[in-house]
C-alpha positions as CSV (number, residue, x, y, z in Angstrom):
1,M,0.4,-5.8,14.2
2,A,2.0,-3.6,11.5
3,L,4.5,-0.8,11.9
4,E,2.7,2.5,12.0
5,V,5.9,4.6,12.1
6,V,9.1,4.0,10.2
7,G,12.2,6.0,11.1
8,A,14.5,7.1,8.3
9,G,17.0,9.0,10.4
10,F,20.5,7.6,11.2
11,G,21.6,6.9,14.7
12,R,22.7,9.9,16.7
13,T,20.0,12.1,15.2
14,G,17.8,12.0,18.3
15,T,16.5,8.5,17.6
16,L,16.4,7.5,21.3
17,S,14.4,10.6,22.2
18,L,12.2,9.9,19.2
19,K,11.7,6.3,20.4
20,L,10.7,7.5,23.9
21,A,8.4,10.1,22.5
22,L,6.7,7.7,20.2
23,E,6.2,5.2,23.0
24,R,4.8,8.0,25.2
25,L,2.4,8.9,22.4
26,G,1.1,5.3,22.3
27,F,3.3,3.7,19.7
28,A,4.8,1.3,22.2
29,K,6.9,-0.7,21.6
30,C,9.3,1.1,19.3
31,Y,12.2,-0.8,17.7
32,H,15.6,0.7,18.2
33,M,19.2,-0.6,18.1
34,M,18.8,-1.2,21.8
35,E,16.4,-4.0,20.8
36,V,19.1,-5.8,18.9
37,H,21.3,-5.7,22.1
38,Q,18.3,-7.1,24.1
39,H,17.5,-9.7,21.4
40,P,20.8,-10.9,20.0
41,E,18.9,-13.4,17.8
42,H,17.8,-10.5,15.8
43,T,21.3,-10.0,14.4
44,K,20.7,-13.0,12.2
45,V,17.6,-11.5,10.7
46,W,19.3,-8.2,10.0
47,S,22.2,-10.0,8.4
48,K,19.8,-11.8,6.1
49,A,18.4,-8.4,5.1
50,F,21.9,-7.1,4.4
51,R,22.5,-10.1,2.2
52,K,19.2,-9.3,0.4
53,E,17.7,-12.6,1.5
54,P,13.9,-12.7,2.3
55,V,13.1,-11.4,5.7
56,D,9.8,-11.9,7.6
57,W,9.4,-8.3,8.8
58,D,6.2,-9.2,10.6
59,A,7.9,-11.8,12.7
60,L,10.9,-9.4,13.5
61,F,8.6,-6.5,14.4
62,E,6.0,-8.6,16.2
63,G,4.7,-6.4,19.1
64,Y,6.3,-3.3,17.8
65,R,4.4,-0.3,16.4
66,A,7.3,1.8,15.3
67,A,11.0,1.4,14.3
68,V,13.7,4.0,14.4
69,D,17.6,4.1,14.5
70,W,20.0,1.6,13.0
71,P,19.7,-1.0,11.7
72,S,16.1,-0.5,10.7
73,C,16.7,2.9,9.2
74,N,18.9,1.2,6.5
75,W,15.7,-0.4,5.2
76,W,13.3,2.4,5.8
77,R,12.1,2.4,2.1
78,E,11.5,-1.3,2.2
79,H,9.6,-1.0,5.5
80,A,7.5,1.9,4.2
81,D,6.6,-0.2,1.1
82,Y,5.9,-3.3,3.2
83,Y,3.8,-1.3,5.7
84,P,2.1,1.2,3.2
85,D,-0.1,2.8,5.9
86,S,2.9,3.7,8.0
87,K,4.2,7.3,8.4
88,V,7.9,8.0,7.7
89,I,9.8,10.2,10.1
90,L,13.2,11.6,9.2
91,S,15.1,12.7,12.2
92,T,18.0,15.1,11.5
93,R,20.8,16.9,13.2
94,D,23.4,19.5,12.4
95,P,25.8,17.4,10.2
96,D,29.0,18.5,11.8
97,R,27.7,17.9,15.3
98,W,26.3,14.6,14.1
99,Y,29.6,13.4,12.6
100,E,31.5,14.3,15.8
101,S,28.9,12.5,17.9
102,V,28.9,9.4,15.8
103,C,32.7,9.2,15.7
104,N,33.0,9.7,19.5
105,T,30.2,7.3,20.5
106,I,28.8,4.4,18.5
107,Y,31.5,4.2,15.8
108,A,34.2,4.4,18.5
109,S,32.5,1.6,20.5
110,T,32.4,-0.5,17.3
111,Q,36.1,-0.1,16.8
112,D,36.7,-0.9,20.5
113,A,34.6,-4.0,20.1
114,L,36.6,-5.1,17.0
115,R,39.8,-5.0,19.1
116,S,38.3,-6.9,22.1
117,E,39.7,-10.2,23.2
118,D,36.2,-11.4,23.9
119,P,35.0,-13.2,20.8
120,L,31.3,-12.4,21.5
121,V,32.2,-8.7,21.8
122,R,34.3,-8.8,18.6
123,A,31.4,-10.6,16.8
124,R,29.0,-7.8,17.8
125,G,31.5,-5.2,16.6
126,Q,31.9,-7.0,13.3
127,W,28.2,-7.2,12.8
128,A,27.9,-3.4,13.2
129,E,30.8,-2.9,10.9
130,D,29.2,-5.2,8.3
131,L,25.7,-3.8,8.5
132,I,26.3,-0.1,9.2
133,W,29.7,1.3,8.7
134,Q,30.9,-0.6,5.6
135,P,27.8,-0.6,3.5
136,L,26.7,3.0,4.2
137,F,30.1,4.7,4.4
138,G,32.3,2.4,2.4
139,G,34.9,2.1,5.1
140,R,35.5,5.9,4.9
141,M,34.4,7.0,8.4
142,H,37.5,9.1,8.7
143,D,36.5,11.1,5.6
144,K,34.2,13.6,7.2
145,A,33.0,15.2,3.9
146,H,32.1,11.8,2.5
147,V,30.2,10.7,5.6
148,I,28.3,13.9,5.8
149,A,27.4,13.6,2.1
150,V,26.0,10.1,2.8
151,L,24.0,11.5,5.7
152,Q,22.5,14.2,3.6
153,A,21.8,12.1,0.5
């Protein structure tokens, strides 16, 4: 089964609501960052993609009809090319409100994880740091203008 919907919007732009709406509309299952938490073995696949190694997208997305949120939104162009009949949805949000939301939720939880004494929690935080925060925002999450410029690019 091929992806029919590819999400291009970053996390905290309504992607969980979009996931639930797509599933209600018949695009079940929809891949979201929650899937990575439920399937930790997927982190290795996303890490391969980050390193620009070949990824078997069909195997990763087996049983899914849509993909939204991080980490898949980082590769939305590749997914749209790989699944040429898919529709691309860009979810958006007021940039200032998005920045505050990201900093206070998922970015903050990554930073907490990086400071954890539990090596598994630290590894999960490092994975998010390596695949989301560093490559997209260049370690400049505290530079609001830069982060918003990346969002709007």
